[in-house]
N, C-alpha and C positions, 0 to 999 in steps of 0.2 A: 553147684556151682555151674554149670553149661548152660543152667537158664538165666541167669543171672546175668552172665554172659555174651548168653548170645546175637542181644541187640550189640553193643559197644563195638563185636566180636566182624557185626555184616557191617554198624554205619562209622567207624572210625575206621580197624584194620583189616576192610576190604575181605574178611574171613580171615585171616590167619592165625586169632587168637585162639588158641588151646587153653581146654581144661584137662587136670590127670584124672577124671574120677571114670570108675568105671561103672557104676552105674547111674542110670538118667534122676536125679528128684525131681517130687512134684512138689515143692516147693509152692510153684501161685497155680496149683492147681489145685487150693485147697479147698475146700465149702468152707471150712470152720472157724474162717478171720477173711478175714481185705486183707490184701496187700498193696502198702502204696512202694515206688519207683520212681526216685528223682534223678534223672540223671543235672548234671552241672559243669558249667564247662571251668578250665585251670589254666593256664596260661603257663606250663615249665618245662623242663628240657631233660627229655629218658638216656639213664644211666641204661650202660654197656656193661651185665655184668656174668660173671665166672660163677655159680650156686655149689657146692657138693649135693647131694643129696644122695637117697640109697641105688640110685641107683648109677650111679658115677659125678663126674662134674655135665651141668649143664649152663646152657646159657640163658638168660636171661635180659628183662629190664628191671627199670626200679628210676620212676620220680617223685623224689620229695619233696614238691611240691602240690601235688593230687594226694601224697599218702597227708601231706600237716593237712590240708581242705577237711579231706572224710575226717 
């Protein structure tokens, strides 16, 4: 997830987008297959949420228009 989130974090969120992975996956460094990434712009509104996790309640955001487009 860190590899996937790196570009949008820097480009759209000022480097503030964080993932909770403990090890960095090598998804884009594989030679076994080609990987394509497509970024599309969707106008939507973010909702602030409080979600229950194994670490307690945490703040999160959701964008239903982006989720529908994906």
